[in-house]
C-alpha positions as CSV (number, residue, x, y, z in Angstrom):
1,M,-10.8,-15.7,24.7
2,H,-12.3,-13.9,27.7
3,T,-15.6,-13.8,25.9
4,G,-15.8,-17.6,25.8
5,R,-17.3,-19.9,28.4
6,W,-14.0,-21.7,29.3
7,W,-12.3,-18.7,30.9
8,W,-15.2,-17.9,33.3
9,S,-16.0,-21.4,34.2
10,T,-12.3,-22.1,35.0
11,Q,-12.1,-18.9,37.1
12,I,-15.0,-20.1,39.2
13,K,-13.3,-23.5,39.7
14,V,-10.0,-21.9,40.8
15,E,-11.8,-19.5,43.1
16,E,-13.5,-22.4,44.9
17,Q,-10.1,-23.7,45.9
18,T,-8.1,-20.5,46.3
19,P,-10.3,-17.4,46.7
20,G,-8.9,-14.3,45.0
21,A,-6.9,-16.1,42.5
22,T,-6.2,-14.8,39.0
23,I,-6.0,-17.3,36.2
24,V,-3.5,-16.8,33.3
25,P,-4.7,-18.8,30.3
26,I,-1.9,-20.1,28.2
27,I,-2.2,-21.0,24.5
28,I,0.4,-23.5,23.4
29,S,1.3,-24.3,19.8
30,S,3.8,-26.8,18.4
31,D,5.1,-27.1,14.9
32,K,8.6,-28.4,15.2
33,T,9.2,-25.5,17.6
34,Q,7.2,-24.9,20.8
35,L,5.6,-21.5,21.1
36,T,3.4,-20.0,23.8
37,L,0.8,-17.4,22.9
38,F,0.5,-15.6,26.2
39,R,-2.1,-12.9,26.3
40,N,-5.0,-11.6,28.4
41,K,-8.0,-9.6,27.6
42,S,-6.0,-6.3,27.2
43,A,-4.0,-7.7,24.3
44,Y,-6.2,-6.8,21.3
45,P,-5.7,-8.2,17.8
46,E,-3.8,-5.0,16.8
47,I,-1.0,-6.2,19.1
48,R,-1.4,-9.9,18.9
49,K,-1.1,-10.0,15.1
50,K,2.1,-8.0,15.1
51,P,5.2,-10.1,15.8
52,S,7.2,-7.0,16.5
53,R,5.1,-6.4,19.6
54,Q,6.3,-9.6,21.3
55,A,2.8,-10.8,22.3
56,Q,4.1,-14.3,21.7
57,I,7.1,-15.8,23.4
58,L,9.2,-18.8,22.8
59,L,8.7,-21.5,25.5
60,A,11.2,-24.1,24.3
61,Y,13.0,-25.8,21.4
62,L,11.8,-29.4,21.2
63,P,14.2,-32.1,20.0
64,T,13.4,-33.3,16.4
65,T,15.6,-36.5,16.6
66,R,14.3,-39.5,14.6
67,L,15.8,-42.0,17.0
68,E,17.0,-44.1,14.1
69,Q,19.0,-46.2,16.6
70,I,15.7,-47.9,17.6
71,T,15.1,-50.4,14.9
72,N,11.6,-51.4,15.8
73,A,9.2,-49.0,14.2
74,A,6.5,-49.3,16.8
75,S,9.0,-48.8,19.7
76,R,10.4,-45.8,17.9
77,R,7.0,-44.1,17.5
78,R,6.2,-44.7,21.1
79,T,9.6,-43.4,22.3
80,L,9.2,-40.2,20.2
81,A,5.8,-39.5,21.7
82,N,7.1,-40.1,25.2
83,L,10.0,-37.7,24.5
84,F,7.6,-35.0,23.4
85,H,5.5,-35.2,26.5
86,A,8.5,-35.3,28.8
87,C,9.5,-31.9,27.4
88,M,6.1,-30.4,28.1
89,R,5.9,-30.6,31.9
90,L,4.5,-27.3,33.3
91,G,4.2,-25.9,36.8
92,K,1.0,-26.8,38.8
93,V,1.0,-24.2,41.5
94,G,0.2,-20.5,41.5
95,L,3.0,-17.9,41.6
96,D,3.2,-14.2,42.4
97,M,3.3,-11.9,39.5
98,A,3.5,-8.1,39.3
99,C,1.2,-6.3,37.0
100,G,2.0,-3.0,35.2
101,N,1.3,-0.8,38.2
102,G,3.4,-2.9,40.5
103,D,0.6,-4.7,42.3
104,I,1.3,-8.4,43.2
105,H,-1.3,-11.0,42.2
106,R,-1.3,-14.7,42.8
107,C,-1.6,-16.1,39.3
108,H,-2.3,-19.6,38.2
109,P,-0.9,-20.2,34.7
110,I,-3.4,-22.7,33.3
111,F,-3.1,-24.6,30.0
112,A,-6.1,-23.4,28.0
113,T,-5.8,-24.4,24.4
114,F,-3.4,-26.2,22.0
115,V,-2.9,-24.8,18.5
116,G,-1.4,-27.1,15.9
117,D,-1.9,-29.0,12.7
118,Y,-3.5,-32.4,12.7
119,P,-0.2,-34.4,13.2
120,E,0.5,-32.2,16.3
121,Q,-3.1,-32.6,17.6
122,V,-2.8,-36.4,17.3
123,L,0.6,-36.3,19.1
124,V,-0.6,-34.1,22.0
125,T,-3.9,-36.0,22.6
126,C,-2.2,-39.4,22.3
127,T,-4.8,-40.5,19.7
128,K,-4.2,-42.5,16.6
129,Y,-3.6,-41.0,13.2
130,G,-6.9,-41.0,11.3
131,D,-9.0,-40.6,14.4
132,C,-10.6,-37.4,15.6
133,P,-8.4,-35.8,18.3
134,V,-11.5,-34.4,20.1
135,C,-14.3,-37.0,20.2
136,P,-14.4,-40.9,20.0
137,I,-16.4,-41.1,16.7
138,G,-15.4,-44.1,14.6
139,R,-13.3,-43.6,11.5
140,H,-16.1,-44.8,9.2
141,D,-18.4,-42.1,10.6
142,L,-16.2,-39.1,10.2
143,G,-18.1,-37.9,7.2
144,S,-21.5,-38.2,8.7
145,G,-21.8,-34.5,9.7
146,T,-22.4,-35.2,13.3
147,A,-20.1,-34.6,16.3
148,Q,-20.0,-36.5,19.6
149,P,-19.1,-35.1,23.0
150,A,-15.4,-35.0,23.9
151,R,-13.6,-38.1,24.9
152,N,-14.0,-39.5,28.4
153,L,-11.2,-37.9,30.2
154,E,-11.8,-39.9,33.4
155,Q,-11.4,-43.2,31.5
156,I,-8.3,-42.0,29.8
157,L,-6.7,-40.8,33.0
158,N,-7.4,-44.2,34.6
159,A,-5.7,-45.9,31.7
160,L,-2.7,-43.6,31.9
161,G,-2.6,-44.3,35.7
162,K,-1.6,-47.9,34.9
163,A,1.7,-46.8,33.3
164,D,3.7,-48.4,36.2
165,E,2.0,-51.7,35.9
166,H,2.9,-54.5,33.4
167,P,3.4,-53.0,29.9
168,T,0.7,-55.4,28.4
169,V,-1.8,-54.2,31.0
170,F,-1.0,-50.6,30.3
171,A,-1.2,-51.0,26.6
172,Q,-4.5,-52.8,26.7
173,A,-6.0,-50.2,29.0
174,C,-4.9,-47.4,26.6
175,I,-6.4,-49.3,23.6
176,D,-9.7,-49.7,25.4
177,A,-9.7,-46.0,26.1
178,G,-9.0,-45.2,22.4
179,I,-5.5,-43.7,22.8
180,K,-1.9,-44.8,22.3
181,P,0.2,-46.0,25.3
182,V,2.2,-42.8,26.1
183,Y,4.0,-42.6,29.4
184,R,3.0,-39.6,31.5
185,P,1.7,-37.1,28.9
186,F,2.4,-33.6,30.0
187,W,-1.2,-32.7,30.6
188,E,-2.0,-35.8,32.7
189,G,-1.6,-34.0,36.1
190,L,-2.3,-30.4,35.1
191,P,-5.1,-28.8,37.1
192,Y,-8.4,-27.8,35.4
193,V,-7.2,-29.2,32.0
194,N,-9.2,-31.4,29.6
195,I,-6.9,-31.8,26.6
196,Y,-9.8,-33.1,24.5
197,R,-11.7,-29.8,24.9
198,S,-8.5,-27.8,24.4
199,I,-7.8,-28.6,20.8
200,T,-8.8,-25.6,18.7
201,P,-10.0,-25.0,15.1
202,D,-7.2,-24.5,12.6
203,V,-8.4,-22.3,9.8
204,L,-5.1,-22.5,7.9
205,H,-4.5,-26.3,7.8
206,Q,-8.1,-27.6,8.2
207,L,-9.9,-25.2,5.9
208,Y,-7.5,-23.6,3.4
209,Q,-4.9,-26.4,3.2
210,G,-7.6,-29.1,3.8
211,L,-11.1,-28.5,2.6
212,I,-10.3,-25.9,-0.1
213,K,-7.5,-28.1,-1.4
214,H,-9.9,-31.1,-1.6
215,L,-12.6,-28.9,-3.2
216,V,-10.3,-27.7,-6.0
217,A,-9.4,-31.3,-6.8
218,W,-13.1,-32.4,-6.8
219,L,-14.2,-29.6,-9.1
220,T,-11.3,-30.2,-11.5
221,S,-12.3,-33.9,-11.7
222,A,-16.0,-33.0,-12.2
223,F,-15.7,-30.2,-14.8
224,G,-12.3,-30.8,-16.4
225,A,-9.1,-28.9,-15.9
226,T,-9.2,-27.3,-19.4
227,E,-12.4,-25.3,-18.9
228,I,-11.7,-24.3,-15.3
229,D,-8.2,-23.0,-16.2
230,A,-9.6,-21.2,-19.2
231,R,-12.0,-19.3,-17.0
232,C,-9.2,-18.5,-14.5
233,R,-7.4,-16.7,-17.3
234,R,-10.4,-14.6,-18.2
235,M,-11.3,-13.3,-14.7
236,P,-11.3,-9.4,-14.5
237,P,-8.6,-8.0,-12.3
238,N,-9.2,-6.6,-8.8
239,H,-6.9,-5.2,-6.1
240,N,-7.9,-8.0,-3.7
241,T,-7.6,-11.0,-6.0
242,R,-4.9,-12.8,-7.8
243,L,-5.1,-13.6,-11.5
244,F,-4.1,-17.2,-12.3
245,F,-3.1,-16.8,-15.9
246,K,-1.8,-20.4,-16.0
247,G,-4.9,-21.8,-14.3
248,I,-5.2,-23.6,-10.9
249,S,-5.1,-27.2,-11.9
250,T,-1.3,-27.3,-12.5
251,L,-0.3,-25.6,-9.3
252,S,2.0,-27.6,-7.0
253,R,3.0,-27.1,-3.4
254,V,0.1,-24.6,-3.1
255,S,0.5,-22.3,0.0
256,G,-2.2,-21.2,2.3
257,Q,-2.3,-17.8,0.7
258,E,-2.7,-19.3,-2.7
259,H,-5.7,-21.4,-1.5
260,R,-7.1,-18.2,0.0
261,D,-6.8,-16.5,-3.4
262,I,-8.5,-19.5,-5.1
263,S,-11.4,-19.5,-2.6
264,R,-12.2,-15.9,-3.7
265,I,-13.0,-17.0,-7.3
266,L,-13.9,-20.7,-7.0
267,L,-17.6,-20.3,-7.1
268,G,-17.4,-18.0,-10.1
269,L,-15.6,-20.6,-12.1
270,I,-18.4,-23.1,-12.0
271,V,-21.8,-21.3,-11.7
272,D,-22.8,-21.8,-15.3
273,L,-20.6,-24.8,-16.2
274,R,-22.2,-28.0,-17.4
275,L,-21.1,-31.4,-16.2
276,P,-19.7,-33.5,-19.0
277,G,-21.4,-36.6,-20.4
278,D,-25.0,-37.5,-19.5
279,N,-25.0,-35.8,-16.1
280,S,-28.1,-33.7,-15.4
281,P,-28.2,-30.0,-14.8
282,A,-29.7,-30.9,-11.4
283,Q,-26.4,-32.5,-10.4
284,A,-24.5,-29.4,-11.5
285,A,-26.8,-27.3,-9.3
286,Q,-26.3,-29.7,-6.4
287,L,-22.6,-29.4,-6.8
288,V,-22.8,-25.6,-6.8
289,R,-24.8,-25.7,-3.6
290,C,-22.1,-28.0,-2.1
291,V,-19.4,-25.5,-3.0
292,R,-21.4,-22.6,-1.6
293,G,-21.9,-24.4,1.7
294,L,-18.2,-25.0,2.2
295,L,-17.3,-21.4,1.2
296,D,-19.9,-20.0,3.5
297,F,-18.5,-22.1,6.3
298,L,-14.9,-20.9,5.5
299,Y,-15.8,-17.2,5.7
300,L,-18.2,-17.5,8.7
301,A,-15.6,-19.4,10.7
302,Q,-13.3,-16.4,10.3
303,Y,-15.6,-13.8,11.8
304,K,-13.9,-11.8,14.5
305,V,-17.1,-11.3,16.4
306,H,-19.8,-14.0,16.7
307,S,-23.3,-14.1,17.9
308,T,-25.9,-16.9,18.3
309,E,-27.2,-16.0,14.9
310,T,-23.9,-16.2,13.1
311,L,-23.1,-19.5,14.8
312,D,-26.5,-20.7,13.5
313,E,-25.5,-19.7,10.0
314,L,-22.2,-21.5,10.5
315,D,-24.1,-24.7,11.3
316,A,-26.4,-24.1,8.4
317,A,-23.5,-23.7,5.9
318,R,-22.0,-27.0,7.1
319,Q,-25.3,-28.7,6.8
320,L,-25.8,-27.4,3.3
321,F,-22.6,-29.1,2.2
322,H,-23.6,-32.4,3.9
323,D,-27.0,-32.2,2.3
324,N,-25.5,-32.0,-1.2
325,K,-22.2,-33.9,-0.9
326,T,-23.8,-37.1,-2.4
327,V,-23.4,-35.7,-5.9
328,L,-19.7,-36.2,-5.6
329,V,-20.3,-39.9,-4.9
330,E,-22.7,-40.1,-7.9
331,L,-20.1,-38.5,-10.2
332,G,-17.5,-41.1,-9.0
333,I,-15.3,-38.4,-7.5
334,R,-15.5,-39.6,-3.9
335,T,-16.4,-42.9,-2.3
336,H,-16.6,-41.5,1.2
337,F,-15.9,-38.3,3.3
338,N,-14.3,-40.0,6.3
339,F,-11.3,-37.7,6.8
340,P,-10.6,-35.8,10.0
341,K,-10.3,-32.3,8.6
342,L,-13.8,-32.4,7.3
343,H,-15.1,-33.9,10.5
344,F,-13.5,-31.3,12.7
345,A,-15.8,-28.7,11.1
346,D,-18.5,-30.3,13.3
347,H,-16.7,-29.1,16.4
348,Y,-16.2,-25.4,15.3
349,R,-19.3,-24.0,17.0
350,T,-18.7,-25.7,20.4
351,L,-15.0,-24.6,20.4
352,I,-15.8,-21.0,19.4
353,E,-18.3,-20.8,22.2
354,L,-15.7,-22.1,24.6
355,F,-12.6,-20.2,23.6
356,G,-13.8,-17.3,21.4
357,T,-13.3,-16.6,17.7
358,T,-10.8,-18.4,15.6
359,D,-8.4,-15.5,15.2
360,N,-7.4,-16.2,18.9
361,Y,-5.6,-19.3,17.9
362,N,-4.6,-19.0,14.2
363,T,-1.6,-21.2,13.2
364,Q,-0.6,-18.6,10.7
365,T,0.8,-16.5,13.6
366,T,3.0,-19.3,14.9
367,E,4.1,-20.1,11.3
368,R,5.3,-16.6,10.9
369,L,7.2,-16.7,14.3
370,H,9.4,-19.5,12.9
371,I,11.3,-16.7,11.2
372,D,11.9,-14.7,14.4
373,F,12.4,-17.5,16.9
374,V,14.1,-20.2,14.8
375,K,15.5,-19.1,11.4
376,D,16.9,-15.8,12.5
377,A,18.3,-17.4,15.7
378,Y,19.9,-20.2,13.7
379,E,21.5,-17.9,11.2
380,A,23.1,-16.0,14.1
381,T,25.0,-19.1,15.2
382,N,27.9,-21.0,13.7
383,H,25.6,-24.0,13.2
384,K,27.4,-26.0,15.9
385,D,25.7,-26.8,19.2
386,E,23.0,-24.6,17.7
387,F,20.3,-25.0,20.3
388,I,22.4,-23.6,23.1
389,H,23.5,-20.7,21.0
390,M,20.0,-20.0,19.7
391,T,18.7,-19.9,23.3
392,I,21.4,-17.5,24.4
393,W,20.8,-15.3,21.3
394,L,17.1,-15.2,21.9
395,E,17.5,-14.3,25.6
396,R,19.9,-11.5,24.7
397,K,17.5,-10.2,22.0
398,E,14.6,-10.1,24.5
399,K,16.7,-8.2,27.0
400,I,17.8,-5.7,24.4
401,L,14.2,-5.1,23.4
402,L,13.1,-4.6,27.0
403,H,16.0,-2.2,27.6
404,E,15.1,-0.3,24.4
405,R,11.5,0.1,25.6
406,F,12.8,1.3,29.0
407,V,15.0,3.9,27.4
408,R,12.2,5.1,25.2
409,W,9.9,5.4,28.2
410,R,12.4,7.4,30.2
411,L,13.0,9.7,27.3
412,S,9.3,10.3,26.6
413,G,8.2,10.5,30.2
414,S,5.2,8.2,29.7
415,L,4.2,5.0,28.1
416,P,2.6,5.3,24.6
417,A,-1.1,4.7,24.6
418,L,-2.1,1.2,23.5
419,P,-4.5,1.1,20.5
420,R,-8.1,0.6,21.8
421,P,-10.9,-0.9,19.9
422,P,-13.6,1.5,18.6
423,D,-16.6,2.0,20.7
424,I,-19.0,2.2,17.8
425,I,-19.2,0.8,14.2
426,H,-17.9,3.2,11.6
427,V,-19.5,2.4,8.2
428,K,-18.1,5.1,5.9
429,S,-15.0,4.3,4.0
430,N,-12.2,6.8,3.6
431,V,-11.7,7.5,-0.1
432,Q,-8.6,9.3,-1.2
433,V,-6.8,10.3,-4.4
434,T,-3.1,11.2,-4.8
435,K,-2.0,14.7,-4.1
436,R,-1.4,15.4,-7.8
437,P,-3.3,14.1,-10.8
438,S,-1.8,11.2,-12.7
439,T,-2.1,13.0,-16.1
440,K,-1.6,16.5,-17.4
441,L,-4.6,18.3,-18.8
442,L,-6.3,16.2,-21.4
443,S,-8.9,17.4,-23.9
444,F,-12.4,16.1,-23.8
445,D,-11.7,14.4,-27.1
446,D,-8.6,12.6,-25.7
447,I,-10.6,11.5,-22.6
448,A,-13.4,10.2,-24.9
449,D,-11.0,8.2,-27.0
450,N,-8.9,6.7,-24.2
451,Y,-11.2,6.5,-21.1
452,V,-14.8,6.3,-22.2
453,C,-15.9,3.0,-23.8
454,C,-15.8,3.1,-27.6
455,I,-19.3,1.4,-27.8
456,G,-20.8,4.8,-27.1
457,T,-21.8,6.3,-23.8
458,R,-24.6,8.8,-23.1
459,P,-23.7,10.9,-20.0
460,S,-26.6,11.2,-17.6
461,L,-27.3,13.0,-14.3
462,S,-27.9,11.3,-11.0
463,E,-31.0,9.1,-11.1
464,S,-31.9,9.5,-7.5
465,N,-35.1,11.3,-8.6
466,P,-36.0,9.9,-12.1
467,R,-39.2,12.1,-12.4
468,H,-37.0,15.2,-12.8
469,S,-34.4,13.6,-15.2
470,I,-35.9,15.0,-18.4
471,R,-36.1,18.5,-17.0
472,L,-32.5,18.2,-15.7
473,H,-31.2,16.9,-19.0
474,N,-32.9,19.9,-20.7
475,V,-31.3,22.3,-18.3
476,A,-27.9,20.6,-18.6
477,A,-28.0,20.9,-22.4
478,N,-27.8,24.7,-22.1
479,V,-24.9,24.7,-19.6
480,R,-21.6,26.1,-21.0
481,L,-18.6,24.5,-19.2
482,G,-16.1,27.2,-20.0
483,F,-13.3,24.7,-20.2
484,G,-12.3,21.8,-22.5
485,S,-9.7,19.8,-20.6
486,L,-9.3,17.9,-17.3
487,A,-6.4,16.4,-15.3
488,L,-7.3,12.8,-14.3
489,F,-6.4,10.5,-11.4
490,H,-5.7,6.8,-12.1
491,K,-6.3,5.4,-8.6
492,L,-8.8,5.7,-5.8
493,R,-7.7,4.4,-2.4
494,F,-10.1,3.2,0.3
495,A,-9.5,2.5,3.9
496,I,-12.5,0.2,4.7
497,P,-13.6,-0.2,8.3
498,S,-14.8,-3.5,9.4
499,P,-18.6,-3.7,9.6
500,Q,-18.2,-5.7,12.9
501,P,-17.6,-3.9,16.2
502,W,-14.3,-4.1,18.1
503,I,-12.2,-4.4,14.9
504,D,-9.4,-2.1,13.8
505,A,-11.1,0.7,11.8
506,N,-8.7,0.6,8.9
507,D,-8.4,-3.1,8.6
508,I,-8.8,-3.5,4.8
509,Q,-7.0,-1.4,2.2
510,D,-8.6,-1.3,-1.2
511,V,-7.6,0.4,-4.5
512,A,-9.7,1.1,-7.6
513,H,-7.9,1.6,-10.9
514,C,-9.1,3.6,-13.9
515,R,-6.4,4.0,-16.6
516,P,-6.1,3.3,-20.3
517,G,-3.7,0.9,-21.8
518,Y,0.0,1.8,-22.0
519,T,3.5,0.5,-22.8
520,D,5.8,0.0,-19.8
521,R,9.5,0.7,-19.6
522,Q,10.3,-2.9,-20.8
523,G,8.2,-2.3,-23.9
524,R,5.3,-4.6,-22.8
525,E,1.7,-3.7,-23.6
526,I,-0.3,-3.2,-20.5
527,S,-4.1,-3.6,-20.9
528,A,-6.5,-0.8,-19.9
529,R,-8.1,-1.3,-16.5
530,F,-11.3,0.3,-15.3
531,D,-12.4,-1.4,-12.1
532,T,-15.9,-1.9,-10.9
533,V,-17.1,-0.3,-7.6
534,L,-20.0,-0.3,-5.3
535,V,-21.8,3.1,-5.2
536,N,-24.1,4.3,-2.4
537,L,-27.2,5.9,-4.0
538,G,-28.0,7.6,-0.8
539,Q,-30.0,4.9,1.0
540,G,-27.2,2.3,1.5
541,E,-26.9,0.7,4.9
542,N,-24.2,-1.2,6.7
543,V,-25.2,-4.7,5.5
544,G,-27.1,-5.7,2.4
545,V,-27.3,-4.4,-1.2
546,K,-30.3,-2.2,-0.7
547,G,-29.4,1.4,-1.7
548,Y,-26.3,0.3,-3.6
549,R,-25.5,-0.2,-7.3
550,V,-22.5,-1.5,-9.2
551,A,-20.7,0.9,-11.6
552,Q,-17.5,0.9,-13.6
553,I,-15.2,3.8,-13.1
554,R,-14.0,5.4,-16.3
555,A,-12.4,8.6,-15.1
556,V,-11.7,10.5,-11.8
557,F,-11.1,14.3,-11.9
558,L,-11.1,17.4,-9.8
559,L,-12.7,20.6,-11.0
560,S,-10.7,23.8,-10.7
561,N,-11.9,26.6,-8.5
562,D,-12.9,28.7,-11.5
563,A,-15.0,25.8,-12.9
564,C,-16.7,25.3,-9.6
565,E,-17.7,29.0,-9.4
566,R,-19.2,28.8,-12.9
567,L,-21.0,25.5,-12.5
568,F,-22.2,25.6,-8.9
569,P,-24.3,28.3,-7.2
570,T,-22.7,30.2,-4.4
571,G,-22.6,28.1,-1.2
572,V,-23.0,24.8,-3.0
573,D,-20.2,22.2,-2.2
574,P,-19.0,20.5,-5.4
575,F,-18.1,17.4,-3.3
576,G,-14.4,17.4,-4.1
577,P,-13.1,14.9,-6.7
578,L,-15.7,13.5,-9.1
579,A,-15.9,10.2,-10.9
580,Y,-17.4,9.4,-14.3
581,V,-19.0,6.0,-14.0
582,E,-21.0,3.6,-16.2
583,W,-23.8,1.9,-14.5
584,F,-24.9,-1.7,-14.2
585,S,-28.4,-2.8,-13.5
586,K,-29.9,-2.6,-10.0
587,F,-29.5,-5.5,-7.7
588,P,-32.4,-8.0,-8.0
589,S,-34.6,-8.4,-4.9
590,T,-33.3,-11.9,-4.3
591,P,-30.0,-13.8,-5.2
592,H,-29.9,-17.0,-7.2
593,R,-31.4,-19.9,-5.3
594,D,-28.4,-22.2,-5.7
595,H,-25.2,-20.1,-5.6
596,K,-26.9,-17.1,-3.8
597,M,-25.1,-14.5,-5.9
598,F,-26.7,-11.4,-7.3
599,K,-26.8,-10.9,-11.1
600,V,-26.1,-7.5,-12.7
601,S,-26.0,-6.5,-16.3
602,R,-24.8,-3.5,-18.3
603,S,-27.4,-0.7,-18.4
604,F,-28.1,0.6,-21.9
605,T,-30.5,3.2,-23.3
606,S,-33.0,2.4,-26.0
607,A,-30.4,3.8,-28.5
608,G,-27.8,1.3,-27.3
609,Y,-25.7,3.7,-25.3
610,R,-24.3,2.9,-21.8
611,Y,-25.9,4.8,-19.0
612,A,-23.3,7.0,-17.2
613,S,-23.2,9.6,-14.5
614,V,-20.8,11.9,-12.8
615,I,-20.8,11.3,-9.0
616,P,-18.7,12.4,-6.0
617,I,-16.1,9.8,-5.2
618,A,-17.4,10.0,-1.6
619,N,-20.4,8.0,-2.8
620,I,-18.1,5.1,-3.7
621,R,-17.9,2.6,-0.9
622,R,-15.3,0.1,-2.2
623,T,-14.4,-2.1,-5.2
624,V,-16.4,-5.1,-6.2
625,K,-15.4,-8.1,-8.3
626,L,-17.7,-9.4,-11.0
627,F,-17.8,-12.9,-12.3
628,P,-18.5,-13.0,-16.1
629,I,-21.3,-15.3,-17.1
630,F,-19.4,-17.2,-19.7
631,G,-22.0,-19.7,-20.7
632,P,-21.3,-23.5,-21.2
633,V,-17.9,-22.7,-22.7
634,A,-15.8,-19.6,-22.0
635,P,-15.2,-17.7,-25.3
636,R,-11.5,-18.1,-26.0
637,E,-11.2,-14.6,-27.6
638,W,-12.0,-13.0,-24.3
639,T,-9.1,-11.9,-22.1
640,S,-8.8,-10.7,-18.5
641,G,-8.1,-7.2,-19.8
642,D,-11.2,-6.8,-22.0
643,V,-13.8,-9.2,-20.4
644,L,-15.6,-6.3,-18.6
645,E,-16.1,-4.6,-22.0
646,V,-17.2,-7.6,-24.1
647,C,-19.3,-9.4,-21.6
648,N,-22.6,-7.8,-20.4
649,N,-23.9,-10.1,-17.7
650,F,-22.1,-10.8,-14.4
651,Y,-22.5,-12.2,-10.9
652,V,-21.3,-10.1,-8.0
653,D,-18.5,-12.0,-6.0
654,P,-19.4,-12.1,-2.3
655,F,-16.1,-13.8,-1.4
656,L,-13.7,-11.0,-2.4
657,D,-12.8,-10.5,1.3
658,E,-14.3,-10.7,4.7
659,H,-15.8,-7.2,4.4
660,T,-17.5,-8.0,1.1
661,Y,-18.9,-11.3,2.5
662,F,-20.3,-9.6,5.6
663,T,-22.0,-6.7,3.7
664,L,-23.1,-8.2,0.3
665,R,-24.2,-11.7,0.9
């Protein structure tokens, strides 16, 4: 948050009144419980994301009474809103606080942002359900793709100031200001607070549970549930994706994580689908661009570091959707786009510039804290007078944690060093295999039968210098290995650093599988799995596909010391574990104009053999997911287990995770 404009502008305002003051921004979130995310610029994501580090504290339990004794519905709603705001009064003056070294600072806790789902946003801002909680745009203009400035706080405060006048006068003043008549909202008298600039983006509810949820319904209506579900069942496996063997059209009570998993494959389900009836291919292409725009916005909005260029891309992605959304009206799927969660996307850039990246105020964190602060506390009581007992239990738990840290500090003699963000960008992934091979020694014949594709594969040497390939093949033909068996590894593990600075170096864990089919302990047949990976040919950079090529791992092995001495000259490093891979075609110079994905195909020799190479596993950067090009109808004989073998043409999925999106798009 300290990188945004709000913190610094507020610090200047406070210093004008009280020189030498230190502001303490407070992030408040409500979702049936009231949580405060209290942090400063030294609390990095490595701490903030871990509930066990107590970066978030419980501020209060709010009453959830329905006030059923009030029979008038309008009066009941108004009383509930008043009750909420009466519970939210905060201090207005500075107070002395001691920092870690004992120095006393005069600190001003200032309400900075509010984190919550749309119902909580409406409740806090005193706006009406269906309106934007930030700007005064009309309900019939929410889908226009344009944002207005924040609501007029001065007009609203003047209306709220008439609370002690006649109820009719007060109600009319609030209606004229565009809010509900709420008596003394908690933020009314808070210094340096504009509640209508304090509502933050909510990636979980607005994007995953909002726009992606709508997008799945729109695409199902456009293309039909049968074909979309059929393609879901035929997607190749990957460590970072979920396989929906029953499809996605029949899912109910879909969680945010499930919508996240769906967003990773959604574009691949429709790229070559035809719209039913007399609809033109141009409409299908327009719908694909519409989907690409929303998915780009989703991933760009989650960047942990932003620049002017990435924010421009965020706006361009949003505009791409709005430029192509009319196809949904032409297909009869939508009549309008006037709903608040779509409109709020228009405010993302401004709010990111004010308060920093969206991971600063993610509602997924507070959702998780329901377990620590509410459910665990409730289970510790006898369920009678629970709020008193829950509060006492939580206070005692915090004291025990503080005492535990004190004891640990006294025993160690010093405080443990806090994790610091890296000073530079690390781009090489850490590739590892298990300490011991997954198999015993297998003969070359067994490896060829179980690991190498039965279509026929012609091993080849590295193609980094094709001019010497013929001479190298001739030399290789006369090499005598001196051994006829190898022990194989079935997994490669990657610790992938983020390509963006100031991010935890081992943020993404990835696994590549390369094993034949087998029967598990329950007698079930498990399909063979040979994952696809991204290989650095020697010229690969941090971002972009230049210098990289897609390959499928067929076997991973480690040569013995005796074999290395026979095969490699003295002083030559055999690079550790090696991988036998089958190549796909090189990346094209440009992606597809509509869905912006790169197309790759199996690489074959003139004799029909697959091109293959033996490469060091250190050249493998990470796994990649490929979308099969099914054609108008997905072949029903294809399965998730064999689609990589029977299909030859694919698109590379840029939405596998944040790292893939940043580096491969």
